[in-house]
Steps between C-alpha positions, in 0.01 A plus 500: 500500500634847415533758772227709331262211505584409862427854616178519298370174644600609851302821479213327330469235773468772762203644312339161461536408866362836598164428340402295801669708774505830671801624307334500161568837332705755683519758222163634593579570864518871582842510662502882522174516696615218728819685583299813562287312754812363675662841519185692598551453875165332534497224758482162321435162641769236449265318262462813285871573508616155400241486222640829363857369527413185306315695229797736464763227480308330222409828336865606467630154408562572130588868525702574819688217664632715790146593611387143450775381733421772755130420523570124506731543798239720678246225434727240655573719806131570567400136441694387806280710728194287427671190361353560154696219328317529167597873462862417597518215243352737234765761576783245490387377161500862372859543624587175319346629178695827523824310559418270212436794266843647604679176423579425869381139479653391833315766699180423308518134594561597866187716508288231329616233749417728793153547355459125453595441867228756596251314284580182693429686820173635360399147412574381853331801666157405366373865487534558118267361236653231280460694178708787630775259608483307170506824306823610674659157468435481125632849435821430698552162329454665162742782596766259617453288189551811283807591707664163431375505138675828420821347645473187280449266794240282333459232768435752776267714285289194402482387862347830614272537199362158579429607856293791370305303237266307737391830657438662161298196388311487827358850450479475118747785439529401131736776375749433779474126452563534124807721555653265754453194277658700213796597721549139608481389133772749403724379786461140395577607143830660611582172685443297177196316640272555208232255607449680834514830321223384264281377790527828690445712183178302434378578853589868448304499174196337666490759778569786253204401285278475804608847614423648161835681490634489140858592603520202734368277220761632258783460750396137573474422127845648439652285769311188377632554148857486628428183701331325206783587264750359752283181513482485111122543510483751218126469434405616849788748499359663188149526645601672821762718330236628257269579791777696671582674169142626464543690829861627467464630143235741637721599796848527344573831675444363848617143437762534227731236641227241538380585147843415361523182708163383364613572144814288555287214637271518198802492270644196670170320478498568121863398468520192717139379506352593162829531306370821345820703463336786312237565769766466774704774325188728493473474878876552537485820297215628707696424821806680364299809401353521852837535665545849658689672783258357755552138389668288767833326433359148525217572251754642255724202540204265438415681179852495371537127583180433305643685200818295522294176501313613191817602318650155567184341346565720189873402499580868544806429714645856533160643584446226757837579655424873514166443677651250745772754588237770561307265729812431706594866516151609606457289818788560742381249766606142433202264458420169332365708212850641441628147441225456236621817332855370506387170349332694214819704456712183500282340235530807275873525548541130423331558165720803439814291576608707802632202685692686775185694601303174503753352740481801731121489495494131591719569802283802598179291475641220714643737763190713507261207556736363768498835678118527477457142626729567798326829574152346492610204713664719767213750492246218543687363800519846663127557449415161645712584804309832540171313483623248758607777738179693448277199569717413796457846649124495441479162664698610801287818535186288486642260755587796732145624467363159587730481798388843626137397466564177689685689777212742543255213535725325745525811713123543509446139607771536766332805649153340505577141556760503777795275549342185356400677178847652476657159524279361226578800278872453552466144378303621202764764432775235505298286260454791256868587529599153403248503222627832377862374503390195302309711245782746468752219441275342234443842333872574492574157351223550241623845403861383466387205286298742286813706450695192387212387275491852353874485417459160341205625304694810385786270377253288305342812340843645412612166353188485278536868398866451401432174315169587332537868424877572450561147364237559231653838408856364472383195301321728257814709467712192434262393222526848351885480518499156339286628215737789455801264511344289222484821295867576578420794735592370849812308607482182703659682799177702557294178487742333742470795736122476481517127578716572798253760627208261461696226680603730786142635533358142521761405759402804717126424459551131574710543810272758671279203598553196276228248418745225594466612859137380513555196286829360629573678827763731646806285412432496125399869487817614682717262297364649177549852624862450621591334170435831327700714746876550462733369773217339699512143636194328646464211744173346624495248783182312585246278328190721492373636168290777658574689826272736700492867391698412184371807309611736774833314540561513129445881490738552795772281346449665165564844647804387704670326211415781251644761746818292540553463128444870426661667802754278688772473236535133597676238289291221653152507653372194686134415563420201726146387597435228757139370515431291815163378630483766771697786346645659184843664513649733233863621481611764243868592515753670276869593493436856396596835645268467800392802703470644848165401652330842555374609838285777352147374442441767231806400287419358151676175580321449827168593329547222248603244767196597712271441209637148447504432876131595530404270218692209667332573836161514331535125416623415849876506423820660626781669313869536603751717310875469510700759307831690525672726242725293273384166647179433309144466624295209640126487565341213694122451508311234694124447468343264755180311410208601709315216673 
């Protein structure tokens, strides 16, 4: 999603949520007359004063951030006098929105989380109606989702959008529901999960039609067209793209970028689905003519890439090269789309006989996809850790609230029931304490297991993405190079380099989480992996084919061996696994440069070790590290089987 689109959807969702709430349209509030009343010297009740403060903070929201902040803080201060938690939560959300608008995302998240905690207290207090509480929850969940969305943290954004959706659906807030499903669809699209993107876009379209809002219908159809094209369903893609086009061609001034995107989708349907090159070129020319100073970089890059595809179909190699170069120069942020533009450029250069540039592009494509895969993998892990910590904090807060309620009841019974009642309540308290400890232990184990499962799932997804998407691109490029070689235009060295890139990509995809791990067990999977790594010897002792936690153990060993190969400078790396009936032991050692074990918990080395140690502990294991500068490194892991 472009920044323009993210901001537009963010503002739009506030309007949609407001249709069912007290903060619907603040432009009509008479801020001047309200300030006159406040400054008149007339004695106002606290209810009148806080009502004026709230109207003023909303009234100035889009025009004067300093006044908005001032009235929000006055609202918070006055709310403590009467414990008006709903007003305080409202003011905190306003402060979060101001911080969000100013790009201070960390402060915005802090304000939103404070408001969520107040909502929890409102729920427990029992003096606020459920619709008021739900309304506040949904607005906060949507705001936090937008906050993570604008920062490209898809997992977190989806998690909070999905918290808001049941509330929107409960009260039939159709516009808000449609927008959230659309946002979730876009996030799944950026993650490469086209099937989930399609499902959410369909739900967005359904709610958009029910709301009667033509813009929401057009947005959903535009997203669906992308999803159907990615799924090679060109018939449905053409239907929804045409419906979106009917709207955007009449709103090109306001929605110029979406108009161009829809034209590109229609062109690709004609090119790939109907094989109508002439009609595809008509749509491409329309998209080119619509580019102006307001057109976003990603829309321009999409148009130029489309023109390069069409030029390749016409065997206009130089023209294809020029458009591919324009697409790469337009978008300065590295994305998967950039690799597609490089592939188009490589295909054109191969036909033009520019073998050195083809070699450079192959290396750039491989390195770029590797960087993107690593970034998405690490980002996914970080976001799952944030979700884990958030849920853990919410669970602990809920547990503290339950404990406080239990303590209050125990005190009441003690006062009214005497010593005998007190003794009974103490026994009950002990029982609940033990129960709480048991539940907390099970919850922690479940959350840690979810974290490990998430990591394994992320590896599987990355493996499929590398193999299915990049593998297909490189194979197509190799076929193009072979065709050119047959015509005398490309040397065998370029084909060999392409074969090497395909082989290396398949090795990386295979070893992220190989199928042999499930079929043949840990020993075979590690043996296959070590056979592809330089300077690595592998020994397995034991008779078992499968061992407990083998997926988690494989991921841990993979990271340890990979780090040793890349960073230790070792001549020999040894991996030994011992599988006994009651435990599994792993030893990874090398004769490399070694290092001083850091004492600073914030150091990069200690941070990486802590991550591996936590994953070992999550499966009930222990990790010992031996390392000294110049004397190599040794890591010992032992995982005991739980009874």
